[in-house]
C-alpha positions as CSV (number, residue, x, y, z in Angstrom):
1,M,41.7,24.2,-32.8
2,K,40.3,25.7,-29.5
3,D,38.4,23.3,-27.3
4,L,35.0,24.9,-26.7
5,N,34.1,22.4,-24.0
6,L,30.6,22.0,-25.3
7,G,30.2,18.9,-23.1
8,M,29.6,21.3,-20.1
9,F,26.1,22.0,-21.3
10,K,24.2,19.2,-19.6
11,P,20.5,18.3,-19.8
12,Y,19.7,19.9,-16.4
13,D,22.6,22.3,-15.6
14,I,26.0,23.4,-16.8
15,R,28.8,21.3,-15.3
16,T,32.4,20.6,-16.2
17,K,35.8,19.6,-14.9
18,I,37.7,22.7,-13.9
19,D,40.7,21.9,-16.1
20,K,38.3,21.9,-19.1
21,L,37.1,25.5,-18.4
22,S,39.8,27.8,-19.6
23,D,39.7,31.5,-18.6
24,E,38.7,32.3,-22.2
25,N,35.8,29.7,-22.1
26,L,34.8,30.9,-18.7
27,N,34.5,34.5,-19.9
28,S,32.6,33.4,-23.0
29,L,30.2,31.4,-20.8
30,S,29.7,34.3,-18.4
31,R,28.9,36.6,-21.3
32,A,26.5,34.1,-22.8
33,V,24.7,33.7,-19.5
34,A,24.5,37.5,-19.1
35,V,23.1,37.9,-22.6
36,Y,20.5,35.2,-22.0
37,Y,19.3,36.8,-18.7
38,K,19.3,40.3,-20.2
39,K,17.9,39.7,-23.7
40,I,15.8,36.6,-23.4
41,L,14.6,36.6,-19.8
42,K,14.7,40.4,-19.6
43,A,15.8,40.1,-15.9
44,Q,16.5,43.3,-14.2
45,S,18.5,41.5,-11.5
46,V,20.0,38.1,-10.7
47,V,20.5,36.4,-7.3
48,L,24.1,35.0,-7.4
49,S,25.4,32.5,-4.9
50,R,28.0,29.8,-4.6
51,D,29.0,26.8,-2.6
52,A,32.4,25.8,-1.0
53,R,34.2,24.8,-4.2
54,L,37.7,26.3,-4.6
55,Y,37.0,27.5,-8.1
56,A,33.6,29.0,-7.3
57,P,34.8,32.5,-6.3
58,K,36.5,32.9,-9.7
59,V,33.3,31.8,-11.5
60,V,31.2,34.1,-9.4
61,E,33.5,37.1,-10.1
62,S,33.3,36.4,-13.9
63,L,29.5,36.1,-13.9
64,K,29.1,39.2,-11.7
65,D,31.3,41.3,-14.1
66,S,29.4,40.0,-17.2
67,L,26.0,40.6,-15.7
68,L,26.9,44.1,-14.6
69,E,28.4,44.9,-18.0
70,A,25.1,43.8,-19.5
71,G,23.2,46.1,-17.3
72,V,21.8,43.5,-14.9
73,D,21.9,44.2,-11.2
74,V,23.5,41.4,-9.0
75,L,22.1,40.4,-5.6
76,L,25.2,38.7,-4.3
77,N,25.8,36.5,-1.3
78,P,29.6,36.1,-1.3
79,L,29.7,33.4,1.4
80,P,29.4,29.7,0.7
81,I,25.8,28.6,1.2
82,S,23.6,25.6,0.3
83,T,21.7,25.5,-3.0
84,C,18.5,25.3,-0.8
85,Q,19.4,28.6,0.9
86,F,20.0,30.0,-2.6
87,Y,16.5,28.9,-3.6
88,Y,15.1,30.7,-0.6
89,S,17.0,33.8,-1.6
90,C,15.3,33.6,-5.0
91,M,11.9,33.2,-3.2
92,K,12.7,36.5,-1.4
93,N,13.4,38.1,-4.8
94,P,10.9,36.3,-7.2
95,S,11.2,38.9,-10.0
96,S,15.0,38.2,-10.2
97,G,16.7,35.4,-12.0
98,G,19.0,33.1,-10.1
99,I,22.5,31.5,-10.6
100,M,24.0,29.0,-8.1
101,V,27.7,28.2,-8.7
102,T,28.1,24.6,-7.7
103,A,28.8,21.1,-8.9
104,S,26.6,19.5,-6.2
105,H,27.9,16.0,-5.2
106,N,30.7,15.8,-7.8
107,P,34.4,15.7,-6.8
108,G,36.2,19.0,-6.1
109,S,37.6,19.0,-9.6
110,Y,34.2,19.9,-11.0
111,I,32.4,23.2,-11.2
112,G,29.0,24.2,-12.6
113,L,25.9,26.4,-12.7
114,K,22.3,25.8,-11.6
115,L,20.1,28.3,-13.3
116,M,16.7,29.8,-12.5
117,A,14.5,32.3,-14.5
118,P,12.4,34.9,-12.7
119,S,9.5,33.4,-10.7
120,L,11.8,30.5,-9.8
121,F,11.3,28.7,-13.1
122,P,14.1,26.1,-13.6
123,L,16.3,26.3,-16.7
124,A,17.5,23.2,-18.3
125,M,18.3,21.9,-21.8
126,G,15.1,22.6,-23.7
127,C,13.4,23.9,-20.6
128,G,12.8,27.7,-20.3
129,P,12.3,30.6,-22.7
130,E,13.8,29.8,-26.1
131,G,15.1,26.5,-24.9
132,G,16.9,27.5,-21.6
133,I,20.4,26.0,-21.6
134,T,20.0,25.2,-25.3
135,K,19.8,28.9,-26.0
136,I,22.7,29.7,-23.7
137,K,24.8,27.2,-25.6
138,E,23.8,28.9,-28.9
139,I,24.8,32.3,-27.6
140,Y,28.1,30.8,-26.3
141,L,28.9,29.5,-29.8
142,T,27.9,32.7,-31.7
143,E,29.8,34.8,-29.1
144,E,26.9,37.3,-29.0
145,K,27.8,40.4,-26.9
146,P,25.4,42.0,-24.5
147,E,23.6,45.2,-25.4
148,K,24.8,48.0,-23.0
149,D,22.1,50.4,-21.9
150,R,23.3,50.9,-18.3
151,K,25.8,49.6,-15.8
152,G,24.4,47.1,-13.3
153,E,24.8,47.5,-9.6
154,V,25.8,45.0,-6.8
155,K,23.8,44.5,-3.6
156,I,25.1,42.2,-0.9
157,I,22.4,39.9,0.5
158,N,22.3,37.3,3.3
159,Y,19.0,35.6,4.3
160,L,20.5,33.1,6.8
161,D,18.4,34.0,9.8
162,S,15.2,34.4,7.7
163,Y,15.8,31.0,6.0
164,I,16.2,29.3,9.3
165,S,13.1,30.9,10.7
166,Y,11.0,30.1,7.7
167,S,12.1,26.4,7.7
168,M,11.5,26.0,11.4
169,K,8.1,27.6,11.3
170,L,6.9,25.6,8.2
171,A,8.1,22.4,9.8
172,G,6.3,23.3,13.1
173,V,9.6,23.1,15.0
174,E,9.8,25.7,17.8
175,E,12.8,26.8,19.8
176,G,13.8,24.1,22.2
177,S,11.1,21.6,20.8
178,L,13.7,19.0,19.8
179,K,15.3,19.0,23.3
180,G,16.2,15.5,24.3
181,M,17.2,14.4,20.8
182,K,20.7,13.5,19.9
183,I,21.4,14.0,16.2
184,L,24.5,13.5,14.0
185,L,25.0,15.9,11.1
186,E,27.6,14.9,8.4
187,F,28.3,17.8,5.9
188,L,31.2,16.2,4.0
189,S,32.9,19.6,4.1
190,G,30.1,21.1,2.0
191,S,28.3,24.4,2.4
192,A,25.2,23.5,4.4
193,G,26.8,23.3,7.8
194,T,26.2,26.7,9.2
195,E,22.5,26.9,8.5
196,V,21.6,23.4,9.5
197,S,23.7,23.4,12.7
198,M,22.3,26.7,13.8
199,A,18.7,25.6,13.2
200,F,19.0,22.3,15.2
201,E,20.8,24.1,18.0
202,R,18.0,26.7,18.1
203,A,15.5,23.8,18.2
204,G,17.3,22.4,21.2
205,A,18.7,19.2,19.8
206,E,22.1,17.9,21.0
207,I,24.1,17.7,17.7
208,E,27.5,16.4,16.6
209,A,28.4,18.3,13.4
210,R,31.0,16.4,11.3
211,N,33.1,18.1,8.6
212,V,31.1,21.3,9.2
213,V,33.8,23.7,7.9
214,P,33.3,24.3,4.2
215,N,36.4,23.0,2.4
216,G,36.5,22.7,-1.4
217,L,39.4,20.2,-1.1
218,F,36.8,17.8,0.3
219,P,39.5,16.0,2.5
220,G,37.1,13.2,3.6
221,G,36.3,12.2,0.0
222,D,33.8,13.2,-2.7
223,P,30.9,15.1,-1.1
224,N,28.4,12.4,-2.2
225,P,26.2,10.5,0.4
226,I,26.0,7.5,-1.9
227,I,29.8,7.0,-1.9
228,E,30.3,4.6,1.0
229,S,33.9,5.5,1.6
230,S,32.9,9.2,2.2
231,I,30.1,8.4,4.7
232,A,31.6,5.2,6.4
233,P,33.0,7.3,9.2
234,A,29.6,8.8,9.9
235,R,28.0,5.4,9.9
236,S,30.6,4.2,12.4
237,A,30.0,7.3,14.6
238,M,26.2,6.6,14.5
239,R,26.7,3.1,15.8
240,K,29.1,4.3,18.6
241,G,27.4,7.5,19.6
242,D,23.9,6.5,20.7
243,F,22.3,8.9,18.3
244,D,18.6,8.9,17.5
245,I,19.1,9.7,13.8
246,G,21.7,11.2,11.5
247,F,21.6,13.3,8.4
248,C,24.2,13.3,5.7
249,F,24.4,16.2,3.2
250,D,26.2,16.5,-0.1
251,G,28.5,19.3,-1.3
252,D,25.9,21.9,-1.9
253,G,23.4,20.7,0.7
254,D,20.5,19.8,-1.5
255,R,20.6,16.1,-0.7
256,L,19.5,14.6,2.6
257,D,20.5,11.0,3.4
258,L,18.8,9.8,6.6
259,M,20.6,7.3,8.8
260,Y,19.0,5.2,11.5
261,K,20.7,4.8,14.9
262,D,22.5,1.7,13.6
263,G,24.1,3.8,10.8
264,K,22.0,2.2,8.0
265,Q,20.1,4.3,5.5
266,I,16.4,4.8,5.6
267,V,15.5,5.3,2.0
268,P,14.0,8.7,1.0
269,G,10.8,7.2,-0.1
270,L,10.1,5.6,3.3
271,N,11.0,8.8,5.1
272,M,8.8,10.8,2.8
273,A,5.9,8.4,3.6
274,L,6.3,9.0,7.4
275,I,6.4,12.8,7.1
276,A,3.7,12.9,4.4
277,P,0.8,13.4,6.9
278,K,2.4,16.5,8.2
279,L,3.1,17.7,4.6
280,L,-0.5,17.2,3.7
281,K,-1.6,19.2,6.7
282,I,0.4,22.2,5.3
283,Y,-2.0,22.3,2.4
284,E,-5.1,21.7,4.5
285,G,-6.2,18.8,2.3
286,E,-6.1,20.8,-1.0
287,K,-3.1,19.0,-2.4
288,K,-2.7,15.2,-2.3
289,D,-0.8,14.2,-5.5
290,F,2.8,13.1,-5.0
291,Y,5.5,12.3,-7.6
292,A,7.7,9.3,-6.7
293,D,11.1,8.6,-8.2
294,V,11.2,5.9,-10.9
295,K,13.6,4.0,-8.6
296,A,11.4,4.2,-5.5
297,I,11.1,0.8,-3.9
298,P,7.6,-0.7,-3.9
299,I,7.2,-0.7,-0.1
300,S,7.8,3.1,-0.2
301,L,5.1,3.5,-2.7
302,L,2.7,1.5,-0.6
303,E,3.6,3.4,2.6
304,M,3.1,6.7,0.8
305,A,-0.3,5.6,-0.5
306,K,-1.3,4.7,3.0
307,S,-0.6,8.2,4.1
308,G,-3.5,9.4,1.9
309,A,-1.3,10.7,-1.0
310,K,-2.0,9.8,-4.7
311,I,1.2,8.3,-6.2
312,H,2.5,9.2,-9.7
313,I,5.9,7.9,-11.0
314,I,8.1,10.6,-12.4
315,R,11.4,10.6,-14.4
316,N,14.6,11.7,-12.8
317,G,16.1,15.2,-13.2
318,H,15.9,18.1,-10.8
319,S,14.8,20.7,-13.3
320,F,12.2,18.4,-14.8
321,I,10.7,17.5,-11.4
322,K,10.5,21.1,-10.3
323,A,9.0,22.1,-13.6
324,K,6.3,19.3,-13.2
325,L,5.5,20.3,-9.6
326,R,5.2,23.9,-10.7
327,E,3.1,23.0,-13.7
328,N,0.7,20.8,-11.7
329,C,0.6,22.7,-8.4
330,E,-3.0,23.9,-9.0
331,K,-4.0,20.4,-9.9
332,G,-3.1,19.2,-6.4
333,Y,0.6,18.1,-6.6
334,F,2.5,19.0,-3.5
335,A,5.9,17.2,-3.3
336,S,8.3,14.7,-4.8
337,E,11.4,12.7,-4.0
338,E,14.3,11.0,-5.7
339,E,16.1,8.0,-4.2
340,S,19.4,9.9,-4.6
341,A,18.1,11.7,-1.5
342,H,16.5,14.8,-3.1
343,Y,13.3,16.1,-1.6
344,Y,11.1,18.6,-3.5
345,M,8.0,20.5,-2.6
346,N,5.7,23.4,-3.6
347,F,6.8,25.7,-0.9
348,P,4.5,28.6,0.0
349,Y,6.1,32.1,-0.4
350,D,4.1,33.2,2.6
351,I,3.5,30.5,5.3
352,N,0.5,32.5,6.6
353,D,-1.1,33.2,3.2
354,H,-0.9,30.5,0.5
355,T,-2.8,32.6,-2.0
356,K,0.6,34.4,-2.6
357,G,1.7,31.2,-4.5
358,Y,4.2,28.5,-4.3
359,A,7.8,27.9,-5.4
360,A,8.7,24.4,-6.6
361,V,12.2,24.0,-5.0
362,E,14.2,22.1,-2.5
363,N,14.8,22.8,1.2
364,T,16.7,20.1,3.0
365,L,16.7,22.1,6.2
366,F,12.9,22.0,6.3
367,F,12.8,18.3,5.5
368,A,15.5,17.5,8.1
369,L,13.7,19.4,10.8
370,L,10.3,17.8,9.9
371,T,12.0,14.4,9.9
372,A,13.4,15.0,13.4
373,K,10.1,16.2,14.7
374,T,8.3,13.2,13.3
375,Y,10.9,10.8,14.8
376,K,10.6,12.4,18.2
377,E,6.8,12.1,18.2
378,N,6.8,8.5,17.0
379,P,10.2,6.7,17.0
380,K,8.5,3.3,16.7
381,E,7.3,4.2,13.2
382,Y,11.0,4.7,12.1
383,E,11.8,1.4,13.8
384,R,9.0,-0.2,11.9
385,V,10.0,1.0,8.4
386,H,13.6,0.2,9.2
387,K,12.6,-3.4,9.8
388,L,10.6,-3.4,6.6
389,E,13.7,-2.2,4.7
390,E,15.9,-4.8,6.4
391,N,13.6,-7.5,4.9
392,L,14.3,-6.2,1.4
393,F,17.2,-7.1,-0.8
394,R,18.6,-4.3,-3.0
395,E,21.4,-3.7,-5.4
396,R,21.8,0.0,-5.1
397,E,22.1,1.9,-8.3
398,W,25.3,0.9,-10.0
399,P,26.9,2.4,-13.1
400,L,28.4,1.2,-16.4
401,I,30.7,3.8,-18.1
402,C,30.5,3.6,-21.9
403,E,33.0,6.3,-22.8
404,A,34.6,4.0,-25.4
405,A,31.4,3.4,-27.3
406,P,28.6,5.7,-26.1
407,E,26.6,4.8,-29.3
408,K,26.2,1.3,-27.9
409,M,24.2,2.4,-24.9
410,P,20.7,2.2,-26.6
411,E,21.5,-1.2,-27.9
412,L,22.7,-2.4,-24.5
413,M,19.6,-1.1,-22.7
414,D,17.3,-2.6,-25.3
415,R,18.9,-6.0,-24.7
416,V,18.3,-5.7,-21.0
417,E,14.7,-4.7,-21.4
418,K,14.1,-7.6,-23.9
419,R,15.7,-10.1,-21.5
420,M,13.5,-8.8,-18.5
421,K,10.4,-9.1,-20.7
422,E,11.4,-12.7,-21.5
423,L,11.6,-13.4,-17.8
424,G,8.1,-12.0,-17.3
425,A,8.5,-8.4,-16.5
426,F,5.8,-5.7,-17.0
427,I,7.5,-2.8,-18.7
428,I,6.8,0.9,-17.8
429,K,8.4,3.6,-20.0
430,E,5.9,6.5,-19.6
431,M,4.6,8.6,-16.8
432,D,0.8,8.4,-16.3
433,D,0.3,11.7,-18.2
434,G,2.0,10.1,-21.3
435,S,5.3,11.9,-20.8
436,D,8.5,9.9,-21.5
437,L,9.9,8.4,-18.3
438,D,13.4,8.7,-19.6
439,A,14.0,5.3,-18.0
440,T,12.7,1.8,-18.1
441,L,10.9,0.3,-15.1
442,M,10.6,-3.5,-15.2
443,R,8.3,-5.0,-12.6
444,F,7.7,-8.6,-11.6
445,N,4.5,-9.5,-9.7
446,L,3.9,-5.8,-8.9
447,P,0.9,-3.6,-9.9
448,V,1.1,-0.8,-12.4
449,S,0.0,1.7,-9.7
450,F,-0.2,1.7,-5.9
451,D,-3.0,2.7,-3.6
452,S,-3.9,2.1,0.0
453,T,-5.4,-1.3,-0.9
454,T,-2.3,-2.7,-2.6
455,N,-1.1,-5.9,-0.9
456,L,2.6,-7.0,-1.3
457,D,2.3,-10.0,1.0
458,G,2.7,-13.5,-0.1
459,E,4.3,-13.4,-3.6
460,I,7.9,-12.9,-4.5
461,W,8.2,-9.6,-6.3
462,A,11.0,-7.6,-7.9
463,Q,11.7,-4.3,-9.7
464,V,14.5,-3.4,-12.0
465,A,15.1,0.2,-13.0
466,Q,17.5,1.2,-15.8
467,R,18.4,4.7,-17.1
468,I,21.0,6.7,-18.8
469,S,22.6,9.2,-16.3
470,R,22.0,12.8,-17.3
471,S,24.5,14.3,-14.9
472,E,27.5,12.1,-15.9
473,D,28.8,11.5,-19.4
474,A,28.2,8.1,-21.2
475,M,26.9,6.3,-18.2
476,C,24.1,3.7,-17.8
477,R,22.7,2.8,-14.4
478,W,20.7,-0.1,-12.9
479,E,19.0,-0.8,-9.6
480,V,17.4,-4.0,-8.5
481,V,15.1,-4.5,-5.5
482,S,13.1,-7.6,-4.3
483,N,11.7,-9.2,-1.2
484,S,13.8,-12.3,-2.1
485,K,17.6,-12.3,-1.9
486,E,17.7,-15.0,-4.6
487,E,15.5,-13.1,-7.0
488,C,17.4,-9.9,-6.5
489,E,20.7,-11.6,-7.2
490,R,19.3,-13.5,-10.1
491,L,17.9,-10.4,-11.9
492,N,21.0,-8.4,-11.2
493,G,23.0,-11.3,-12.6
494,E,20.9,-11.3,-15.7
495,V,21.8,-7.6,-16.2
496,K,25.5,-8.2,-15.5
497,K,25.6,-11.1,-18.1
498,I,24.7,-8.5,-20.8
499,T,26.9,-5.7,-19.5
500,D,29.9,-8.1,-19.0
501,E,29.9,-8.7,-22.7
502,Y,30.5,-5.0,-23.4
503,V,33.2,-4.8,-20.7
504,K,35.0,-7.8,-22.1
505,A,34.8,-6.3,-25.6
506,G,36.5,-3.1,-24.3
507,L,33.3,-1.0,-25.1
508,A,32.5,-0.2,-21.4
509,K,33.9,-0.4,-17.9
510,Y,32.5,-0.7,-14.4
């Protein structure tokens, strides 16, 4: 029986190992995507881009041919670019759909698609016209063929210079304005090197660009800033090179991990808090509501609240976050972050005329430039938050792989939640609008919500976040943070007592 590889249809994108995507399945997938864009979205054209992955050109060619056969024009950038530059390309062509061929931070053995409907609406499982990826999967299974009314045409596009200019202008970074700064840029052989390096050179910064040549073999390790073995050389270079700050990007350039001069991470929530005043100025006070990751550490939430933003916890998931930002843009929501180093914002189509609307997307180049500008203006603020972070104790999100018994994951996580509740945790499982958080947040001696009057001094507090990963198969994740080393270790140990049982029984592995 033919393996249809239905596991490639993920909650937020389409992603699979290359060896599971046969030529036959690739062609079927490309036709299904083409039918969806033509029949359901009624897109006249599609922006098609890719990152540095070795298998990406083959997938691009297959998609291009299927779209053209379906009568959809293809706006093609054949060069490896970041997902963020791809989003900007879609902003330049808002009536077009968009397809980015990438597997983000996954190893080189993976390939995938990030999908956008016209007007930059994110497509996911159950998100988008007739169910988004759910409908594409249905078309894939029924092998529906596209209706042919015309042959599509190809137009080659490249918005590199425009993307750099837009990002610099929005960030308020002029040519030469970062002169005097020394910045390390680690690209992990991904596809963001050209655009980011050119922008910082134009801004006058002295840069060291590491692994800047796109290379889908990823010789330095998986292109994931969270994997310590991949970024350890960059951390070492930071310590030896007398840099002000450093940035580490993932394979498709939509993650931005900030390193302090000692090579240690400044968590995204704290960086977002420091740049928030400048973000708020972009909207001239009209937007103040901010979505914070379910895993955001409490001091990040407090610092963000002090900036004048109103804090709302949001579930993980790129497409979900972008859809929520888009949905609530008119209500005053301006940005969001995930602790996996993703930054989101409602970006104006026209910097000089916000009445033309906003696109809820990612732009790590903009956020990197704004961070550098903020640091240059007030390095002591980064020193301050770095010291705050050093006084915290954190078990960064760690996984449990349950491939042997995925049906046991709900039971396992219920047991963890029950145990935390027995120990005195307050449980949060919904966003403040009543939506499912798709995770469980367990807080000890912490408030339900944060504002500028919140005080975290004096008491020992802790937070445990648990969730099922939506980008990896059969994986649970936990993260523990506290202002007490003993409390952090104790609560992490309580989780491990439960997960160890499943590992010893052969039902899971670390």
